[in-house]
N, C-alpha and C positions, 0 to 999 in steps of 0.2 A: 390607394395604390402604392406599392413599394417604390421608393425612390432609388434609382440605380446611380451609383457613383462613377465618376470618370476623372482620372488624373492625367494631365498633359505632360509629355516629356519636355524637359528643358533643352536637351541636346539629342542628337540623332541616336546615341547609344544608350539613352536613358529608358528605352521602352520596357526592359525587364523590370527595372526599379519602379517605374510608373505603374506597371501592372500589379506588382506586389502592394504598392501603396493604395491602389484602387480596391484590392481585396481587403486590406486592413481598414480602409474607410468604410467599406460595406459592413464591417463588424465594429464600427464606431471607434476605431483607433486612428491616430494621426501621428505619423513619424516623418521626419525630414527626408527628402529624397536623397540628400548626400549621405545620410546615415545608412540608408538602404543600399546605396551604391557600394559603400565600403563592406557591408555585410555580405553581399552576394558576389563581390569580386568583379564588378564592372571594370573593364579595361578599355583600351583603345579599339578593341575589336568587338566590344559589347559584352553581353552576358550569355552564358550557356545554360542548358537545362539543369545541370547539376547545381549551378549557382542559384537558380530560382527555387529548386526543391530545398536546398540547404537554408536559403534565406527564409522561406516560409516556416521551416522547422525551428529556426532561431526565434521566431515570434510565436512559438507554441501552436503551430498548425500542423496537422498531419497532411503530408503531400505525397502524391504518387504520380510519377510520369509514365505514361503508356503510349504505345503506338496502336492506332485504331483506324477503322474505316467510318464512313458517314453513318453506317447502321447504328453506331453507338448512341447517336442522338435520338434514336427511337425509344431508348430506355428512360422512362420518366423518373426513375428513382435516383438518377445521378445527381450529385450535389453541385450547385452553382453558387457563386461564380467559380469558373475554371479558367486556366490560362492556356491559350493555344499558340502554337508556333506556326507562323505563316511566312510566305514569300511575298514581300510587298514590291509592287512595280516590276515583278518578274525577276528580281535579282537581289533584293535586300532582305536579309533574314530579320524577322520582326516578331514581337509578341503582342497578343491582344487578349483582353479578358472577355470571356463569354458569360453574359449575365442570364440570358433566358433563351430557350429554344422553342420556337413556335412550329406550327405545322409546315410552313414553307419558308420561314425566315428565321434568322438568328440575330438576337440583339447583342452587339459587341461594344466594348469600350476600346477604341483604338487610341493609344497614347499620342499619335500624330494628328488625329482628326476629332476625337471625342466620341460621344455615344452615337451609334447609328444602327439601323437595321439593314441587313443584307440578305439576299436570297441564299438558300442552301447551295444552289448551283455556284453562285459567286464564291461562297466560302470554300467549296470543294476544290475550286480551281487554284486557290492560293494556299490552302492548308497543307502542311508537310506531313500530316497524320500524327504528329506528336501533340499530346495534350496533358496538362497537369491538373488533376482533380485535388481539391484541398478542402478540409474542414477544420475548425478550431478544436484543439484538444481540451481536456478538462482543466489543464493548467493555464489555458488562455485567459489573460486579463487585458482589459483595455489599456492602451498606452496613449498618452497625450504629451508629445514633445512640445516644449516651449520653443516656438519658432519666431524668427524675426519676420516682421511684416512691413507694409508700407508705413504703418504707424510708427515703427521704430525709427525710420528716417525722418518722420515729422518731428520727433523729439529732438533731433539734431538742430532744428530751427530755433529751439528755445534758447540756445546759446547766443542768438542774435535778437533777443527780445527788444532791445533798444532800437536797433535798425528797423525791425518790423514795425515798431510803433511809429517811427518817423515816416515810413512808407505809407502806413495807414492814415496818418495825419495829413500827409500831402494829398493822398487820393481823396480823402474826405473833403478837404478844402476845394479840390477840383470839382467835385460833384456839387457841393453847396454853391459854388460860383456859377456852375452850369444851370442849376435850378433857379438861381436869382435872375440870370440872363433870360431864362425861358419866359418869365413874366413880362418881358419887354414888349412882346407882341400884343399881349392882352391890354397893357396900359396904353400902347400906341394906338390900337384900333378902337378900344372902348372909351378912352379918355382924351388923349392928346389930339388926335385928328378931329373928332367932333368939336373940341374946344377951340381949335385953331391956334393954340399957343406955340409960337415958334421958339420962344425962350425955354419953355419947359421941354420941348422936343430936343433942343440942343443939349440941355443939361442931362436929360435921361440917356440920350444917345452916347454922349461922352462918358457917362458913368458906366454904361454897358461895355464900351470899348476898353475902359480901364479894367473892368471885371474880366474880360477876355484876355487881356495882357497878363494879368495875374494867373489866369487859368493856364496859359501857355508856360509861364515861368514854373509853376508848381508841377506841371506835367513833365517838364525837363528834369526837375528835382526828383520826382518819383521814378522816372526812367533810370536816372543816374544811380539812385539808391538800390533799385532792383538789380542793376548790373553788379554792384558791390556785393549784394546778397548772394547772387548766383555764383560769383567768384569764390566767396567764402565757402559755400556749400560744395562747390567743385573740389576745393582743396581738401575739405573734410572727407567727402565720400570717396573720391577717386584715389587720393593718396592713402587713405586708410585701407582701401581695397588692395592697392599695389603692395603696401607694406605687409598686409595680412598674407597675401599670396606668397611673398618671399619667405615667410616663416612657416609655411606649410610643409609637411613631410615630403620626402622625395617621391613617395608613392603617388601623391597627387598629380605630379607632372608626368608620370609614366602612364597614367590612366586617362589623361585628357589631352586633346590636341591644343596647339597654341591658339588656333582660331576660337575655340570654345572659351579659353581664358581671356583673350583680348576682346572678344565681343561683349564681355561684361562692362567694358568701359562705355560702350554705346548704351548699354542698359542704365548705367549710372547717369549718363546725360539725360535720358528720358525721365529718370527720377528727379533730377535737379530742376529740369524745366517745369515739371508738374508741381514740385514743391513751391516754386516761386508764384505760379499762377493760382494754385489752389489756396494758398494761405491768404492771398489778397482777396480771392473770391469768397472764401469762408468767413473772413473777418469783416470785409468791407461790403461786398455785394449783398450778402444776406441782410446786414443791417440797413443797407441802402434800399433794398426791396421793401423792407418794413416801413421805413420813413416815407418813401415815395408813395407807398400804398395808402398811408394815412392822409397825405396831401391830396392824392387823387380821389380818395373816398369823400373828403370834404368838398372837393371841387364838384364832383358829380358821382353819386353812389351807383347809379344805374350803369353808366359807362364803365365804371371801375369793375362792377360785377361781370360785365361782358368780357373785360380784359382777363379776369380770373378764370373764365371758362377754358382758356387756352392751356392751362396747367395740366389738366387730366390728359389732354391730347399729347403733350410733351412727354408725360409719364409713360403712356402707351408706346410711343416711339422708342424711348430709351429701353424699356423692358424687352421689346421685340428684338433689338440689336445686341443685347448683352452677351449672349453665348457666342454669337458670331465674332464679335470683337475679340473675345478671349482666345478663340481658336485661331483667328487670322494673325493676331499678335505673336502667339507662340510660334506659328509657322514662319513668319517673317524673321524673327530673331534666330530661329534654328538655321534657316537658309543663309543668313548673314554670317553665322559662325562657320558654316561649311566653306563658304566663299573665302572668308578671311584666312582660314586654316590652309587652304590649298595655295592661295597667293603667297603666303609666307613661306610655305614649303618650296614652291617653285623658285622663289628668289634665293633661298638658301641653297638650293640644288641647281643653280643656273649652269654651273660647270658641267654637271652630268647631263643636263638637258641639251646643252650645245654639243657635247661630245657624241651624244646619241642621235643628234639631229631631231630632237624631240620637241622643237618649238611649236610645230603644228599640233602635236598631241596635247601639249600643255595648254595651248591657246584654245583648242577645242573643248577641253575639260573646263577651263575658266568660262568659256562661252556658255556651256550648259549650266554651270553653277550660277553664273551671273543671271542667266535667263530665268532660272528657278527662283532666284532672289527677287528679280524684278517682277515676276508674276505674282509672288507672294506679297510684295510691297504694293503692287497695283491693286490686288484684291482688297487690301486694307484701305487704300486711298478710295477705291470705288465704294466700299462699304461706308466710309466716312462721308463721301459725297452724296450717296443715296440717303443717308440719315439726315444730312444737312438740308437736302432738298425738301424732305417732309417737314423739318423744323421751320424752314423759311416759308413753306406753304401755309403752315399754321399761323406764323407771325404776320404774313402779308394779309391773309384772310381776316385775322383779328383786327388789323389796322383799318382795313376797308369797312368792316362791320361797325367799328367804333365811329368812323367818319360818317357812315351811312346813318346810324341811329342818332349821332350827335347833330348832324345836319337837320334831321327832323325836329330835334329839340329847338334848334335855332329858328326854324321856320315857324314853330308854334310859339316862339317867344320865351321858352323856358331856359334858354342858354344864349349868351351873346357870342358873336363871331370870335371875339378876342379870347373868351373862355374856352371855346372849342379848339382854337389853334394852340393855346397854352396847354390844354389837356393832352392834345396830340403830341406836343413836345415832351411833356412829362411822361407820356406813355413810352417814349423812347428811353427815358431815364429809368423807367420801370422794366422795360423789356430787355435792355442791354445787360444789366446785372443778372436778370432772371436767366437770360440765354447763357451768360457766363457760367452760372451755376449748372445749367443743363448741359452745356458743352464740356463741362469738366468730366462728365462721365466717360467718354472715350479716352481722354487723357489719363484719368485715374485707372482705367482698365489696363491701358498700355503700361503705365507705371507699376501697376500691381504685378503684372507678368514679369516686368523688368526687375522689380524688387525680389520676387520669388527666385529668379535666376541668380541675382547677386547674393541674396541671403543664403542660398544653397551652399555657396563657397565661403561666405563670411562666417557661417556656423561651424565650419570644419575646425577641428582642434589644431592649434599651432604646435610645432615642436617645442616651443618655449613653455607652453602650458603643460605639455606632457612631461616636462622636466621637473615640475614642481615637487614631485615626491622623490626625486633622484638626488644623489650626492654630487657635489662639485669637487673634482680632484684637480688640484693646481698643477701637479706634475705627474704624468704617467711615465714610468722609467723606460718601458719598452718590452716588458715581459708579457707574453700572450699565451693563453691556453684556450683551445677549442675542444669542447667535450660533447661527444654524442650529438653533434649538430645535424638537424634535419630542417629542410626548408622547402616550401612550395609557395608559389604566388597564389593569392586567394582563388579558391575553386579551380586550381590547376593541378596537374600532376607534380609529384615530387621532383625537384631538380638538384637537390643535394641530400645525401643520405649518410648518416653515421660518420660525420667528419670529425676526426680527432687529430690534433697537432699541438705541438708546443714550440714556442719561439722564445729564446732568451734575449735579454737586453744586449744590443750591439751585434746580434747575429745578422748575417746576410743570407736570406733564404730565397728560394725560387719556387714558384708553382707552375707546373707545365702540364700540358694535356691538349687534346684535340679541340678544335673550335666547337663550342656548344656543350662542352663537358661540365661547365659550371664554375670556371675560374673567376670570371668577372662578377658573377653572382656572389661568390664567396668574398670578393673584395668589397662589394657594396654592403655586405653584412658586417664586415669588420669595421667599416666606417660609420655604421649605424643608419644607413639609408632605409633599410627594411627591418622589421622586427622578426626575430628568429621564430620558427614554428615549434621546434623542440630542441632540447640541449641547452648549451650555454657557451658564451665567449667571455673569458676573464682577462682583464687588464690589471696586472699587479695584484691578482687575487680578487678584484672587484668585478661583479657581474656587469656586463654591458647593459643589462636591464635596469641597473640601479645607478648608472653613470649619466650625468647630464650630457646631452649630445654636444652642446657648445664646448664643454670641457674636453670631451673626447677628441673633437676635431681640431682643437688647439694643439694637441700632442700628436695626432695621427693625420697626416696630410696625404690625400690620394691624388695622383696625377692620372687622369683618364687618357684614352687614346686620342680623343678629340677635345680640344681646349678652347675656352672662350677668351678672345682678345677684343677689347672694346675700342671705340674711336677715342684716341688720346695719345699721349706720348708713351715711349717705351718705359720711362721712369714711372709714370702713372699706372701703367699696366702691371709692372713688377711689384709696386707697393699697394696695389688694390686691396682694400679691406684692412690694411694695417692702420691702427689708430695713432701709434707713435711715429715720429719722424725717423727715418732710416738714413744713416750716413752713407754717402756715395761709395765709400771704400767697402762697406758690407755688401752693397749691391754688386759692385765689381767682382768681389770674391765669389758670390753666388753664381754670377754669370761665367766666371772662369771655370768653376766646377762643372757647369752645364755646357761648356765649350761654345759659348755664344758671344763672349766679351769682345773678341777681335773684330767680329763682323759688325757689332754695334759701333765700335770705335771708328770703323771705316765709313760709317754714314756721316753725312755733312753735319748734322746736329747731334750726333752721338746718342746719348740717353734721352735727349730732348727731341729726337726724331719722332715724327707722327706715325702712329699705327692706324691704318684705315679700318673701317667697320669689319669686324670679325677677322682682322689681320690679313685682309686680302692682298696687301702689298708685301707679304712675307711668304716664303715657301712653307710647305707642311712640316719639314724638318726644323726650320727656324722657329716656327710656332711651338713645336714640341719642346725645343730647348729653352725657349722663353718660359714655358710653363714649368719646366723642371727647375729653372733658376728661381722662379717665383715661389715654388714650394720650399726650396732650400733656404731662401731668405727668411722664412718663418721659423727657422731653427726647430723643426719637429723632432720629437723623440723617435717617431716611427714614420718612415716614408714608404708609401705604397705606390708602385709603378705598374699600372695596368696597360700593358702594350704601349707604354708612353714614348718609346723610341722607334716605333714601327716605320716612320717616314724619314729616319735619319740614316745617313750612309754608314756602312759597317765600321769603317775606321773611326769616325767620330763617336759612334755608338759605343765602341769598346773603350775609348778614352773616358767617356762619361761614367760608365760602369766602374772602371778602374778608380776614378776619382771618388765615387760614392762608397766603394768598398774600403777606401782608406779612412773614412770618417769613423773613428773608433766607437763612440757611444751611440751612433745612429743604428736603429733597427731597420733593416731594409728588406722589404717584401717585393720581389719582382715577378710579375707575370709576363712571360716572354715565350715566343716561338723559336727564337734563335738560341739554340742550346749552348753555343760557344760563349755567349755572354755570361751565362750563369754557371759555367764550369767550376769556378772557384767558390761557389756558395757553400756556406756551412752545412746547409741541408737543402735537399731538393724534394719537393712533394709532387707525386704524379697522380693526377686526377683522371679517372676514366669511369664511365657508367655511374656518374653522380657521386662517387666516393673516392677516397685516397687509396690507391692500390699499392703504391710503393713510396718509401721515403729513405733518404740517406744522402751521403756525399756522392759526387760524380763517380769517383773511383769505385765506391761500394756498389752503386747501382749498375755500373758496367760489369763488375764482377758477378753480380747477382744474375745477370742475363735475362732480365724480364722486359717489361714494356719500355722502360727508359732506354735500354740498350738498343731495342728496335728503332726507337725514335732517333737515337744518336746515329745509327747506321744510315737511316733515310736522310738525315740532315747533312751528313758528310758524303 
């Protein structure tokens, strides 16, 4: 029977990518989910049909999207798997893979739930009537991406071989001491009590007390070493994830929510906890089961054989719950990401929430998201509890049967009471490590899902790695040429078309146009946040495609409309990211140019005054002026202001622009709506309908009588 593949989504918007990966796996290919996301242009709103079709074509599949009715499924000649567009839960656009159509049912792979059969009536209710049929072309070849797995994180533990060895030694000593103590009852019942030797009883009892004291001491040492091991793994995994994310391209952050990114820290915790317990289990418990098995076998082979009968039952229980664990873990982590994302958004937008009296609406949404997360978490716990119930049932039944059969041996005289009690104690030393090995299964499954989610991001190429083939220019003078620039976001319509402009070093130029015309997109392309689709941007004659991003951003500083201020002093915020020490006089000079120095001086601690989280103790205009001062302090060759003075009063705004216009060698690019600010610019570029429609000085454009003149009339 053909085995049908099913790939789970890591996040809510991954359904399109997961469907393509399901199709690829059906044809024996395996590609990372993150790579597919980039290929099909998955954004914060998900993936569209065009993205799915183009993505399949990228992997050498022929794909055709059509709109059809249920009658299409009567045609037996149609190729499967196919990808269908549905409406999940009555409101959420979603993709599923159709594997097979039966007489009354359809076998689908739902990225949120896995493989399942649903009736044709159920499918009809949710289907939007759009479906993509796909088959591999003659050019199709199997692809096998090298992907990180849970094993990759296990390799991290090899850096602590010495520490692991100490933990194993401590745990081994604890077990040996426990085994020694377990023979106390056999000696007590079979030898000491019948002999009536008080002296021997005292010596043996004191010896066992000493054994238990050492057992407690080594248990403390083992726990202490495990904490150190966990801390080291936390530093490696969590910090490496954070540092990796910081170095990812800007596009990564524009296509994922903050909750999706932050939830990976919880995933990292799952991996760290599993690594600690699994290493101890695999090294120590496996060996312990073997050693105890030998001791029990020589104690009584029949009773040992009964104990072994439990293993097949444990195996059946584990196998039965495997798929459910995988599905429930995915769902729990996905719901956690959604909850985290909205909580972060609500705190960031608290001012808007309060001004719109939206506390109830926000609270209601969090209630629903939290309830969904709790339900998903409860299902996982319920599954764990159910599995544990069956495991305990097997364990307790085995213990009773061992005592039952063992007691018969005692009655027949084949076994002493002391030997039976000792065997029963040894049974716990056999069962506990065995259960540790068995109970590792749900932990490993949860950690595997977590590692898949974490690896999906860790596999993404950093900007630094993308720079390897590029040149490093120490000083860009400020000459810029844009030639035939076209740009569109992945699988989206074109948002910039045939942009051509030239800026000379030291020129002060302005870019104007209506909201949504593409001004800010052009700014992001100039600073290298996105790769251009067609055409080129040249800095001093060098293509932006060949310049290292780090080198570019040292010479070109962009100040966006909204700026980041972190919790710290004003001085720390202004010098953030600068490696060398900056003299106070240079900071004061930058702040004077940004018209913020006097206000800082009026604060009790001046430049040592505290900035609260996100600059909440400063006005919007003050934050923008601090951001401009921070940019000036870096002495850029090119300063790009993207609506950077929108919250500043008109008088101060004009003073700032006058100051910037006086900096001789500074190339200034200003995106502004207030035309009076850029009246004295060397050139003004007017963007409309995705392209530059006019360029020239203020006077020339007014005399021309086109779009700019109309904008000037409206402004005045």
